[in-house]
mmCIF file as gemmi writes it, N, C-alpha and C atoms, coordinates in Angstrom:
data_model
loop_
_atom_site.group_PDB
_atom_site.id
_atom_site.type_symbol
_atom_site.label_atom_id
_atom_site.label_alt_id
_atom_site.label_comp_id
_atom_site.label_asym_id
_atom_site.label_entity_id
_atom_site.label_seq_id
_atom_site.pdbx_PDB_ins_code
_atom_site.Cartn_x
_atom_site.Cartn_y
_atom_site.Cartn_z
_atom_site.occupancy
_atom_site.B_iso_or_equiv
_atom_site.pdbx_formal_charge
_atom_site.auth_seq_id
_atom_site.auth_asym_id
_atom_site.pdbx_PDB_model_num
ATOM 1 N N . MET Axp A 1 ? 6.046 8.75 -8.145 1 0 ? 1 A 1
ATOM 2 C CA . MET Axp A 1 ? 5.971 8.244 -6.793 1 0 ? 1 A 1
ATOM 3 C C . MET Axp A 1 ? 6.944 9.044 -5.928 1 0 ? 1 A 1
ATOM 4 N N . SER Axp A 2 ? 6.429 9.625 -4.867 1 0 ? 2 A 1
ATOM 5 C CA . SER Axp A 2 ? 7.309 10.404 -3.999 1 0 ? 2 A 1
ATOM 6 C C . SER Axp A 2 ? 8.063 9.467 -3.063 1 0 ? 2 A 1
ATOM 7 N N . ALA Axp A 3 ? 9.281 9.84 -2.766 1 0 ? 3 A 1
ATOM 8 C CA . ALA Axp A 3 ? 10.116 9.001 -1.905 1 0 ? 3 A 1
ATOM 9 C C . ALA Axp A 3 ? 9.897 9.387 -0.454 1 0 ? 3 A 1
ATOM 10 N N . ILE Axp A 4 ? 9.53 8.426 0.363 1 0 ? 4 A 1
ATOM 11 C CA . ILE Axp A 4 ? 9.426 8.632 1.803 1 0 ? 4 A 1
ATOM 12 C C . ILE Axp A 4 ? 10.418 7.668 2.431 1 0 ? 4 A 1
ATOM 13 N N . TRP Axp A 5 ? 11.386 8.222 3.163 1 0 ? 5 A 1
ATOM 14 C CA . TRP Axp A 5 ? 12.463 7.397 3.695 1 0 ? 5 A 1
ATOM 15 C C . TRP Axp A 5 ? 12.109 6.855 5.071 1 0 ? 5 A 1
ATOM 16 N N . PHE Axp A 6 ? 12.474 5.638 5.324 1 0 ? 6 A 1
ATOM 17 C CA . PHE Axp A 6 ? 12.336 5.004 6.621 1 0 ? 6 A 1
ATOM 18 C C . PHE Axp A 6 ? 13.726 4.565 7.054 1 0 ? 6 A 1
ATOM 19 N N . ASN Axp A 7 ? 14.009 4.682 8.359 1 0 ? 7 A 1
ATOM 20 C CA . ASN Axp A 7 ? 15.278 4.111 8.796 1 0 ? 7 A 1
ATOM 21 C C . ASN Axp A 7 ? 15.074 2.614 9.036 1 0 ? 7 A 1
ATOM 22 N N . ALA Axp A 8 ? 16.155 1.889 9.208 1 0 ? 8 A 1
ATOM 23 C CA . ALA Axp A 8 ? 16.076 0.431 9.313 1 0 ? 8 A 1
ATOM 24 C C . ALA Axp A 8 ? 15.203 -0.002 10.486 1 0 ? 8 A 1
ATOM 25 N N . PHE Axp A 9 ? 15.285 0.713 11.605 1 0 ? 9 A 1
ATOM 26 C CA . PHE Axp A 9 ? 14.484 0.362 12.78 1 0 ? 9 A 1
ATOM 27 C C . PHE Axp A 9 ? 12.998 0.484 12.478 1 0 ? 9 A 1
ATOM 28 N N . GLU Axp A 10 ? 12.591 1.563 11.788 1 0 ? 10 A 1
ATOM 29 C CA . GLU Axp A 10 ? 11.186 1.752 11.426 1 0 ? 10 A 1
ATOM 30 C C . GLU Axp A 10 ? 10.703 0.642 10.504 1 0 ? 10 A 1
ATOM 31 N N . LEU Axp A 11 ? 11.531 0.241 9.555 1 0 ? 11 A 1
ATOM 32 C CA . LEU Axp A 11 ? 11.157 -0.825 8.631 1 0 ? 11 A 1
ATOM 33 C C . LEU Axp A 11 ? 10.93 -2.14 9.364 1 0 ? 11 A 1
ATOM 34 N N . VAL Axp A 12 ? 11.805 -2.445 10.308 1 0 ? 12 A 1
ATOM 35 C CA . VAL Axp A 12 ? 11.661 -3.681 11.078 1 0 ? 12 A 1
ATOM 36 C C . VAL Axp A 12 ? 10.401 -3.622 11.931 1 0 ? 12 A 1
ATOM 37 N N . GLN Axp A 13 ? 10.131 -2.458 12.543 1 0 ? 13 A 1
ATOM 38 C CA . GLN Axp A 13 ? 8.918 -2.295 13.348 1 0 ? 13 A 1
ATOM 39 C C . GLN Axp A 13 ? 7.667 -2.515 12.513 1 0 ? 13 A 1
ATOM 40 N N . ILE Axp A 14 ? 7.621 -1.903 11.343 1 0 ? 14 A 1
ATOM 41 C CA . ILE Axp A 14 ? 6.461 -2.05 10.46 1 0 ? 14 A 1
ATOM 42 C C . ILE Axp A 14 ? 6.287 -3.515 10.075 1 0 ? 14 A 1
ATOM 43 N N . ARG Axp A 15 ? 7.386 -4.146 9.715 1 0 ? 15 A 1
ATOM 44 C CA . ARG Axp A 15 ? 7.333 -5.54 9.26 1 0 ? 15 A 1
ATOM 45 C C . ARG Axp A 15 ? 6.796 -6.456 10.359 1 0 ? 15 A 1
ATOM 46 N N . HIS Axp A 16 ? 7.241 -6.241 11.605 1 0 ? 16 A 1
ATOM 47 C CA . HIS Axp A 16 ? 6.796 -7.102 12.697 1 0 ? 16 A 1
ATOM 48 C C . HIS Axp A 16 ? 5.397 -6.747 13.18 1 0 ? 16 A 1
ATOM 49 N N . LYS Axp A 17 ? 5.04 -5.474 13.112 1 0 ? 17 A 1
ATOM 50 C CA . LYS Axp A 17 ? 3.744 -5.037 13.639 1 0 ? 17 A 1
ATOM 51 C C . LYS Axp A 17 ? 2.586 -5.504 12.774 1 0 ? 17 A 1
ATOM 52 N N . VAL Axp A 18 ? 2.678 -5.317 11.477 1 0 ? 18 A 1
ATOM 53 C CA . VAL Axp A 18 ? 1.538 -5.628 10.615 1 0 ? 18 A 1
ATOM 54 C C . VAL Axp A 18 ? 1.722 -6.907 9.816 1 0 ? 18 A 1
ATOM 55 N N . GLY Axp A 19 ? 2.846 -7.55 9.963 1 0 ? 19 A 1
ATOM 56 C CA . GLY Axp A 19 ? 3.087 -8.794 9.235 1 0 ? 19 A 1
ATOM 57 C C . GLY Axp A 19 ? 3.815 -8.529 7.928 1 0 ? 19 A 1
ATOM 58 N N . ILE Axp A 20 ? 4.548 -9.517 7.479 1 0 ? 20 A 1
ATOM 59 C CA . ILE Axp A 20 ? 5.422 -9.361 6.32 1 0 ? 20 A 1
ATOM 60 C C . ILE Axp A 20 ? 4.665 -8.928 5.077 1 0 ? 20 A 1
ATOM 61 N N . PHE Axp A 21 ? 3.59 -9.624 4.734 1 0 ? 21 A 1
ATOM 62 C CA . PHE Axp A 21 ? 2.919 -9.327 3.475 1 0 ? 21 A 1
ATOM 63 C C . PHE Axp A 21 ? 2.112 -8.039 3.556 1 0 ? 21 A 1
ATOM 64 N N . ALA Axp A 22 ? 1.52 -7.754 4.714 1 0 ? 22 A 1
ATOM 65 C CA . ALA Axp A 22 ? 0.816 -6.485 4.894 1 0 ? 22 A 1
ATOM 66 C C . ALA Axp A 22 ? 1.8 -5.326 4.819 1 0 ? 22 A 1
ATOM 67 N N . ALA Axp A 23 ? 2.994 -5.51 5.372 1 0 ? 23 A 1
ATOM 68 C CA . ALA Axp A 23 ? 4.011 -4.459 5.311 1 0 ? 23 A 1
ATOM 69 C C . ALA Axp A 23 ? 4.423 -4.198 3.87 1 0 ? 23 A 1
ATOM 70 N N . GLN Axp A 24 ? 4.547 -5.256 3.091 1 0 ? 24 A 1
ATOM 71 C CA . GLN Axp A 24 ? 4.907 -5.079 1.683 1 0 ? 24 A 1
ATOM 72 C C . GLN Axp A 24 ? 3.848 -4.255 0.966 1 0 ? 24 A 1
ATOM 73 N N . GLU Axp A 25 ? 2.59 -4.592 1.22 1 0 ? 25 A 1
ATOM 74 C CA . GLU Axp A 25 ? 1.506 -3.897 0.542 1 0 ? 25 A 1
ATOM 75 C C . GLU Axp A 25 ? 1.479 -2.424 0.94 1 0 ? 25 A 1
ATOM 76 N N . CYS Axp A 26 ? 1.676 -2.15 2.221 1 0 ? 26 A 1
ATOM 77 C CA . CYS Axp A 26 ? 1.693 -0.779 2.729 1 0 ? 26 A 1
ATOM 78 C C . CYS Axp A 26 ? 2.871 0 2.159 1 0 ? 26 A 1
ATOM 79 N N . LEU Axp A 27 ? 4.057 -0.594 2.202 1 0 ? 27 A 1
ATOM 80 C CA . LEU Axp A 27 ? 5.272 0.119 1.832 1 0 ? 27 A 1
ATOM 81 C C . LEU Axp A 27 ? 5.448 0.303 0.334 1 0 ? 27 A 1
ATOM 82 N N . MET Axp A 28 ? 4.872 -0.587 -0.459 1 0 ? 28 A 1
ATOM 83 C CA . MET Axp A 28 ? 5.139 -0.509 -1.89 1 0 ? 28 A 1
ATOM 84 C C . MET Axp A 28 ? 4.613 0.781 -2.499 1 0 ? 28 A 1
ATOM 85 N N . TYR Axp A 29 ? 3.637 1.4 -1.827 1 0 ? 29 A 1
ATOM 86 C CA . TYR Axp A 29 ? 3.1 2.652 -2.347 1 0 ? 29 A 1
ATOM 87 C C . TYR Axp A 29 ? 3.802 3.871 -1.751 1 0 ? 29 A 1
ATOM 88 N N . ARG Axp A 30 ? 4.67 3.67 -0.78 1 0 ? 30 A 1
ATOM 89 C CA . ARG Axp A 30 ? 5.225 4.796 -0.031 1 0 ? 30 A 1
ATOM 90 C C . ARG Axp A 30 ? 6.734 4.936 -0.111 1 0 ? 30 A 1
ATOM 91 N N . THR Axp A 31 ? 7.428 3.941 -0.619 1 0 ? 31 A 1
ATOM 92 C CA . THR Axp A 31 ? 8.891 3.978 -0.546 1 0 ? 31 A 1
ATOM 93 C C . THR Axp A 31 ? 9.541 4.086 -1.911 1 0 ? 31 A 1
ATOM 94 N N . CYS Axp A 32 ? 10.757 4.507 -1.898 1 0 ? 32 A 1
ATOM 95 C CA . CYS Axp A 32 ? 11.551 4.476 -3.119 1 0 ? 32 A 1
ATOM 96 C C . CYS Axp A 32 ? 12.183 3.092 -3.245 1 0 ? 32 A 1
ATOM 97 N N . SER Axp A 33 ? 12.878 2.861 -4.312 1 0 ? 33 A 1
ATOM 98 C CA . SER Axp A 33 ? 13.459 1.543 -4.566 1 0 ? 33 A 1
ATOM 99 C C . SER Axp A 33 ? 14.44 1.12 -3.472 1 0 ? 33 A 1
ATOM 100 N N . ALA Axp A 34 ? 15.252 2.041 -2.984 1 0 ? 34 A 1
ATOM 101 C CA . ALA Axp A 34 ? 16.267 1.686 -1.98 1 0 ? 34 A 1
ATOM 102 C C . ALA Axp A 34 ? 15.62 1.198 -0.69 1 0 ? 34 A 1
ATOM 103 N N . ALA Axp A 35 ? 14.583 1.89 -0.24 1 0 ? 35 A 1
ATOM 104 C CA . ALA Axp A 35 ? 13.906 1.477 0.99 1 0 ? 35 A 1
ATOM 105 C C . ALA Axp A 35 ? 13.203 0.137 0.789 1 0 ? 35 A 1
ATOM 106 N N . TRP Axp A 36 ? 12.621 -0.052 -0.397 1 0 ? 36 A 1
ATOM 107 C CA . TRP Axp A 36 ? 11.978 -1.334 -0.698 1 0 ? 36 A 1
ATOM 108 C C . TRP Axp A 36 ? 12.999 -2.457 -0.663 1 0 ? 36 A 1
ATOM 109 N N . ASP Axp A 37 ? 14.202 -2.222 -1.189 1 0 ? 37 A 1
ATOM 110 C CA . ASP Axp A 37 ? 15.257 -3.238 -1.168 1 0 ? 37 A 1
ATOM 111 C C . ASP Axp A 37 ? 15.594 -3.654 0.259 1 0 ? 37 A 1
ATOM 112 N N . ILE Axp A 38 ? 15.562 -2.696 1.184 1 0 ? 38 A 1
ATOM 113 C CA . ILE Axp A 38 ? 15.85 -3.014 2.59 1 0 ? 38 A 1
ATOM 114 C C . ILE Axp A 38 ? 14.773 -3.945 3.141 1 0 ? 38 A 1
ATOM 115 N N . VAL Axp A 39 ? 13.518 -3.627 2.854 1 0 ? 39 A 1
ATOM 116 C CA . VAL Axp A 39 ? 12.412 -4.463 3.339 1 0 ? 39 A 1
ATOM 117 C C . VAL Axp A 39 ? 12.537 -5.876 2.79 1 0 ? 39 A 1
ATOM 118 N N . ILE Axp A 40 ? 12.757 -5.979 1.492 1 0 ? 40 A 1
ATOM 119 C CA . ILE Axp A 40 ? 12.86 -7.293 0.854 1 0 ? 40 A 1
ATOM 120 C C . ILE Axp A 40 ? 14.065 -8.067 1.386 1 0 ? 40 A 1
ATOM 121 N N . ALA Axp A 41 ? 15.205 -7.401 1.514 1 0 ? 41 A 1
ATOM 122 C CA . ALA Axp A 41 ? 16.419 -8.084 1.986 1 0 ? 41 A 1
ATOM 123 C C . ALA Axp A 41 ? 16.231 -8.632 3.394 1 0 ? 41 A 1
ATOM 124 N N . THR Axp A 42 ? 15.663 -7.828 4.296 1 0 ? 42 A 1
ATOM 125 C CA . THR Axp A 42 ? 15.485 -8.297 5.673 1 0 ? 42 A 1
ATOM 126 C C . THR Axp A 42 ? 14.422 -9.376 5.747 1 0 ? 42 A 1
ATOM 127 N N . THR Axp A 43 ? 13.372 -9.229 4.954 1 0 ? 43 A 1
ATOM 128 C CA . THR Axp A 43 ? 12.308 -10.229 4.956 1 0 ? 43 A 1
ATOM 129 C C . THR Axp A 43 ? 12.813 -11.559 4.423 1 0 ? 43 A 1
ATOM 130 N N . ILE Axp A 44 ? 13.521 -11.528 3.307 1 0 ? 44 A 1
ATOM 131 C CA . ILE Axp A 44 ? 14.036 -12.763 2.711 1 0 ? 44 A 1
ATOM 132 C C . ILE Axp A 44 ? 15.053 -13.427 3.628 1 0 ? 44 A 1
ATOM 133 N N . SER Axp A 45 ? 15.931 -12.648 4.251 1 0 ? 45 A 1
ATOM 134 C CA . SER Axp A 45 ? 16.932 -13.257 5.133 1 0 ? 45 A 1
ATOM 135 C C . SER Axp A 45 ? 16.261 -13.92 6.333 1 0 ? 45 A 1
ATOM 136 N N . THR Axp A 46 ? 15.153 -13.342 6.804 1 0 ? 46 A 1
ATOM 137 C CA . THR Axp A 46 ? 14.405 -13.948 7.908 1 0 ? 46 A 1
ATOM 138 C C . THR Axp A 46 ? 13.712 -15.223 7.447 1 0 ? 46 A 1
ATOM 139 N N . LEU Axp A 47 ? 13.064 -15.16 6.298 1 0 ? 47 A 1
ATOM 140 C CA . LEU Axp A 47 ? 12.27 -16.291 5.832 1 0 ? 47 A 1
ATOM 141 C C . LEU Axp A 47 ? 13.105 -17.471 5.368 1 0 ? 47 A 1
ATOM 142 N N . THR Axp A 48 ? 14.307 -17.224 4.86 1 0 ? 48 A 1
ATOM 143 C CA . THR Axp A 48 ? 15.12 -18.346 4.381 1 0 ? 48 A 1
ATOM 144 C C . THR Axp A 48 ? 15.483 -19.279 5.524 1 0 ? 48 A 1
ATOM 145 N N . ARG Axp A 49 ? 15.492 -18.757 6.735 1 0 ? 49 A 1
ATOM 146 C CA . ARG Axp A 49 ? 15.763 -19.602 7.893 1 0 ? 49 A 1
ATOM 147 C C . ARG Axp A 49 ? 14.535 -20.426 8.289 1 0 ? 49 A 1
ATOM 148 N N . LYS Axp A 50 ? 13.361 -20.031 7.787 1 0 ? 50 A 1
ATOM 149 C CA . LYS Axp A 50 ? 12.121 -20.7 8.186 1 0 ? 50 A 1
ATOM 150 C C . LYS Axp A 50 ? 11.62 -21.685 7.137 1 0 ? 50 A 1
ATOM 151 N N . ASN Axp A 51 ? 11.254 -21.184 5.956 1 0 ? 51 A 1
ATOM 152 C CA . ASN Axp A 51 ? 10.855 -22.134 4.915 1 0 ? 51 A 1
ATOM 153 C C . ASN Axp A 51 ? 10.965 -21.531 3.527 1 0 ? 51 A 1
ATOM 154 N N . MET Axp A 52 ? 11.273 -22.375 2.569 1 0 ? 52 A 1
ATOM 155 C CA . MET Axp A 52 ? 11.56 -21.924 1.214 1 0 ? 52 A 1
ATOM 156 C C . MET Axp A 52 ? 10.311 -21.441 0.495 1 0 ? 52 A 1
ATOM 157 N N . ARG Axp A 53 ? 9.152 -21.972 0.842 1 0 ? 53 A 1
ATOM 158 C CA . ARG Axp A 53 ? 7.921 -21.539 0.18 1 0 ? 53 A 1
ATOM 159 C C . ARG Axp A 53 ? 7.693 -20.046 0.425 1 0 ? 53 A 1
ATOM 160 N N . SER Axp A 54 ? 7.843 -19.608 1.654 1 0 ? 54 A 1
ATOM 161 C CA . SER Axp A 54 ? 7.663 -18.194 1.974 1 0 ? 54 A 1
ATOM 162 C C . SER Axp A 54 ? 8.703 -17.343 1.263 1 0 ? 54 A 1
ATOM 163 N N . TYR Axp A 55 ? 9.934 -17.834 1.214 1 0 ? 55 A 1
ATOM 164 C CA . TYR Axp A 55 ? 10.994 -17.114 0.506 1 0 ? 55 A 1
ATOM 165 C C . TYR Axp A 55 ? 10.594 -16.875 -0.947 1 0 ? 55 A 1
ATOM 166 N N . ASN Axp A 56 ? 10.113 -17.929 -1.613 1 0 ? 56 A 1
ATOM 167 C CA . ASN Axp A 56 ? 9.712 -17.796 -3.011 1 0 ? 56 A 1
ATOM 168 C C . ASN Axp A 56 ? 8.524 -16.858 -3.17 1 0 ? 56 A 1
ATOM 169 N N . ASP Axp A 57 ? 7.579 -16.909 -2.24 1 0 ? 57 A 1
ATOM 170 C CA . ASP Axp A 57 ? 6.427 -16.012 -2.288 1 0 ? 57 A 1
ATOM 171 C C . ASP Axp A 57 ? 6.874 -14.559 -2.218 1 0 ? 57 A 1
ATOM 172 N N . VAL Axp A 58 ? 7.793 -14.27 -1.299 1 0 ? 58 A 1
ATOM 173 C CA . VAL Axp A 58 ? 8.271 -12.896 -1.137 1 0 ? 58 A 1
ATOM 174 C C . VAL Axp A 58 ? 9.048 -12.452 -2.369 1 0 ? 58 A 1
ATOM 175 N N . LYS Axp A 59 ? 9.904 -13.323 -2.875 1 0 ? 59 A 1
ATOM 176 C CA . LYS Axp A 59 ? 10.704 -12.975 -4.043 1 0 ? 59 A 1
ATOM 177 C C . LYS Axp A 59 ? 9.807 -12.701 -5.254 1 0 ? 59 A 1
ATOM 178 N N . ASP Axp A 60 ? 8.802 -13.547 -5.465 1 0 ? 60 A 1
ATOM 179 C CA . ASP Axp A 60 ? 7.857 -13.344 -6.567 1 0 ? 60 A 1
ATOM 180 C C . ASP Axp A 60 ? 7.088 -12.044 -6.406 1 0 ? 60 A 1
ATOM 181 N N . CYS Axp A 61 ? 6.692 -11.754 -5.18 1 0 ? 61 A 1
ATOM 182 C CA . CYS Axp A 61 ? 5.974 -10.512 -4.898 1 0 ? 61 A 1
ATOM 183 C C . CYS Axp A 61 ? 6.855 -9.308 -5.229 1 0 ? 61 A 1
ATOM 184 N N . ASN Axp A 62 ? 8.125 -9.373 -4.859 1 0 ? 62 A 1
ATOM 185 C CA . ASN Axp A 62 ? 9.063 -8.293 -5.142 1 0 ? 62 A 1
ATOM 186 C C . ASN Axp A 62 ? 9.18 -8.045 -6.642 1 0 ? 62 A 1
ATOM 187 N N . VAL Axp A 63 ? 9.297 -9.123 -7.424 1 0 ? 63 A 1
ATOM 188 C CA . VAL Axp A 63 ? 9.428 -8.993 -8.877 1 0 ? 63 A 1
ATOM 189 C C . VAL Axp A 63 ? 8.176 -8.359 -9.468 1 0 ? 63 A 1
ATOM 190 N N . ARG Axp A 64 ? 7.01 -8.82 -9.029 1 0 ? 64 A 1
ATOM 191 C CA . ARG Axp A 64 ? 5.751 -8.273 -9.55 1 0 ? 64 A 1
ATOM 192 C C . ARG Axp A 64 ? 5.613 -6.79 -9.233 1 0 ? 64 A 1
ATOM 193 N N . ILE Axp A 65 ? 5.956 -6.389 -8.019 1 0 ? 65 A 1
ATOM 194 C CA . ILE Axp A 65 ? 5.83 -4.984 -7.629 1 0 ? 65 A 1
ATOM 195 C C . ILE Axp A 65 ? 6.8 -4.116 -8.42 1 0 ? 65 A 1
ATOM 196 N N . ARG Axp A 66 ? 8.032 -4.6 -8.597 1 0 ? 66 A 1
ATOM 197 C CA . ARG Axp A 66 ? 9.008 -3.833 -9.372 1 0 ? 66 A 1
ATOM 198 C C . ARG Axp A 66 ? 8.53 -3.644 -10.806 1 0 ? 66 A 1
ATOM 199 N N . ARG Axp A 67 ? 7.945 -4.679 -11.388 1 0 ? 67 A 1
ATOM 200 C CA . ARG Axp A 67 ? 7.422 -4.551 -12.751 1 0 ? 67 A 1
ATOM 201 C C . ARG Axp A 67 ? 6.277 -3.549 -12.794 1 0 ? 67 A 1
ATOM 202 N N . GLN Axp A 68 ? 5.42 -3.599 -11.795 1 0 ? 68 A 1
ATOM 203 C CA . GLN Axp A 68 ? 4.268 -2.696 -11.73 1 0 ? 68 A 1
ATOM 204 C C . GLN Axp A 68 ? 4.705 -1.232 -11.729 1 0 ? 68 A 1
ATOM 205 N N . PHE Axp A 69 ? 5.806 -0.945 -11.028 1 0 ? 69 A 1
ATOM 206 C CA . PHE Axp A 69 ? 6.287 0.43 -10.938 1 0 ? 69 A 1
ATOM 207 C C . PHE Axp A 69 ? 7.356 0.75 -11.976 1 0 ? 69 A 1
ATOM 208 N N . GLY Axp A 70 ? 7.59 -0.166 -12.907 1 0 ? 70 A 1
ATOM 209 C CA . GLY Axp A 70 ? 8.549 0.087 -13.975 1 0 ? 70 A 1
ATOM 210 C C . GLY Axp A 70 ? 9.996 0.036 -13.525 1 0 ? 70 A 1
ATOM 211 N N . LEU Axp A 71 ? 10.264 -0.667 -12.44 1 0 ? 71 A 1
ATOM 212 C CA . LEU Axp A 71 ? 11.636 -0.803 -11.947 1 0 ? 71 A 1
ATOM 213 C C . LEU Axp A 71 ? 12.209 -2.078 -12.545 1 0 ? 71 A 1
ATOM 214 N N . THR Axp A 72 ? 13.236 -1.939 -13.355 1 0 ? 72 A 1
ATOM 215 C CA . THR Axp A 72 ? 13.734 -3.103 -14.086 1 0 ? 72 A 1
ATOM 216 C C . THR Axp A 72 ? 14.651 -3.986 -13.258 1 0 ? 72 A 1
ATOM 217 N N . SER Axp A 73 ? 15.337 -3.425 -12.271 1 0 ? 73 A 1
ATOM 218 C CA . SER Axp A 73 ? 16.235 -4.222 -11.443 1 0 ? 73 A 1
ATOM 219 C C . SER Axp A 73 ? 15.409 -5.077 -10.492 1 0 ? 73 A 1
ATOM 220 N N . THR Axp A 74 ? 15.658 -6.379 -10.473 1 0 ? 74 A 1
ATOM 221 C CA . THR Axp A 74 ? 14.91 -7.268 -9.583 1 0 ? 74 A 1
ATOM 222 C C . THR Axp A 74 ? 15.797 -7.939 -8.545 1 0 ? 74 A 1
ATOM 223 N N . LYS Axp A 75 ? 16.957 -7.395 -8.299 1 0 ? 75 A 1
ATOM 224 C CA . LYS Axp A 75 ? 17.94 -7.878 -7.325 1 0 ? 75 A 1
ATOM 225 C C . LYS Axp A 75 ? 17.541 -9.174 -6.655 1 0 ? 75 A 1
């Protein structure tokens, strides 16, 4: 998987423009682990203020994607 870097502003724009879960699907094929961690961290911090169900959905999605790409750290 080639690493394509996004700055924090671009990640936030993508997340707000196409929606949280669509952004995850788009980015999971394009980013390295560090950039993915930024997306997950900002998404989870936003969702924890709203509702726990969404937080758990995002966290579960993160774990599944990391396993799919052979990334053992699930921060």
